[in-house]
N, C-alpha and C positions, 0 to 999 in steps of 0.2 A: 542583286538582292532577290529579284523575282526568280531567277534561275535556281538560287539556293532554296527558296521556298517551295518551287516545284519539285526539286529533288527530295526535299523533306517529306512532302505529302506523298510522293511516289513511294518512298521508303515505307511510310505508314500503311500504304495499301498492300504491301507484301508482308507486313507483320502478321503471323498467323494468330487467329482468334484463340483465346483461352478455352480449352475443351471443358464444357460443363460435365458434372457427374451424370451418369446415366439415370434416367427417370423410369421408375418401374411402377406398374399397376399391380395390385395384389391379385394373385390367383386364388379366388375365394374358395374354390373347391379343395385347395391344398394348404390353406391357411387356417389355423385353429387357435383360438384364444381361450384358454381354460383357467379356472381359478379353484383354489382349495381353501376351505375354512373349517376350523375345528368344530365338531359337533359335540359339545359338552365333554370333550376329551375321549369320547368312545371311538370316534372315527373322524375322517375328514370329508366333509360335504364337498362334492365336486359339481361345478357348473360350467357352462360354456356361454360365451357371448357370440351369438350366431350372426349378427348383422353389424357390419362396419363398412366404412368408406375411408378412402385416403390413398396416399402414395408415399414412396420413399425414393431417395436418390442414393446411388452407391457408385464409388469410384474405387475399383480394385487396386489401383496404384496409389491412392491417397484416401483411404477409408475415413480418415478424420474429417474429410470434407462432406461426408454423407449426412442426410437428413431424414427425418420421419415426421409425418403429419397424419394422424389417424383420428377419425371420429367413431365412437362406439355408441350403439344404440341399447340402452338399459332394458327396454321392452323386449328385446330378443334373448334375454338371459333364459337358459334352459337347464334345469337340473334333473329332468326326466320324472319329476314329481310335481304334477299340476298344482296341488295345493300349496307347495312350497314356492313354486314360481309366482303364484298369486301374492303370497306374503312378501316376497322379495320386491314386487312391483309397488308395494304399499309405501306410505310415508314413513314407516318405521325403518325402511332399508333404502331402496334405490329411488323411491318417489318418482317413478318413471314418467308419470303424466305431467308433473310440474317441472321435471328436469329431463327432458327426452333425449339428451345427448351427454355423453362423456367425451373428453378430448384430451389427447396427448400430442405435444409438439415438442421436438427435440430443440435444444439450445446449444448442444455441444456433443462431440463424439471423442472419446479418449481411447486410443489403441492400447490394449493391456497385454497382448501376446500375439503369437503368430497369426492366429485365426480368432482372436477374441477382442472384445471392446465393450466399453460402457457408453450406452446412449443415454445422455443426461437431458432431461426436459421437464416441462411443466404438465401436470395432470390435473384436469378439472373434473370434479365429481360433486354433485349437489351444489353447484355454484361456487365451490371452494377450490382454489388452485394451490397445489403443493408440488414441491420438486419430487421427481421420481427417476430412479435409475434403472435402466434395463441392462442386464448382464447378457451380452449377446455373443453367440458363436457363429461364425461365417462357415457354412457347410460347403458350398461350391457354387460355381457358375458354369453354364454350358448350354449347349443346344439340347432341348428336350427330344428324345428319340422318337416320340410319337406325334407331337404337335408341331415340331420344327421351330418352336418359340425359343428365344434366349431367356434363360431362367437363372436367377440368383436365389439361393435358399439360406435361411438362417433359423437358429433356435434362440430363445431368450427366456430369461427369468427375472422376476421382480417381486418385491414384497412391499406392501403398504399397511398402515393401520387405519382402518375404516373410521375410527373415532376422530382421526385428524381431519376428516371431512364432515364431521357432525353426525356420523352414522353410529350411534352408540347403543341401540336396542339390544338387550340381552347380553351385553358384555359383562362378565368374562365367560359365561356359560357358552354362548356362541362366540367363537374366537374373534378378538379384535384384529389379529394379523390375518391378512389375505395374501396368499401365495399365488402368483400368476406365472403360468407357463405358456409360451407362444411358439408355435411352429409356423414359419412363414415362407411362402414362395411368391416371387414377383416376376412378371414378364416385362421385358423391354420391347415395346412395339416397333422401335426404330432400329433394332439390332437383329438382323436376320442373315443367315448365310447367303453370300453372293450379292447382298444389297450394300450399297454405299450408305454408310451411316450419316444421317443429317443432324445438325445441331438441335438440341431441345429448346 
């Protein structure tokens, strides 16, 4: 009996560990979060969220296992118009001092095509959490020719209604629908040419 148990545990020792998806840090110099809101129908106001923190995981062979967790800082919103920035910080809109963070965390990834997928998750704004879907295109992965980092890049689009989060000021003159576009690059610090990759 003891011999059988020893062989069993010996076998377990040789079972390879399940490889986790690669964990990426955002390259903030090459990640841009842009939003568009109708301005009385004349044009679309454009803004950027310049400060954010988080990470994502990505498995090229099983993208449905990927995850995203990112915190956005409302006080970093920039429209290139100082007076408008100040208004957006107020309690009529982002209420940035009472709610200093927005947050998105994925709950599921659905592959929709060869290089496309939907990242489904929960988005929290003004203390209200609603489902949000990012329609993502996988651009490429590879070694950056200048930095020697291993990089994966994505583009994404999403749409939300700000009134769903309690932000109803000036609707419908200022659009209720907010369109979001993201260009993101992430670096995997454990994946470099010539290095043995270690588990995350």
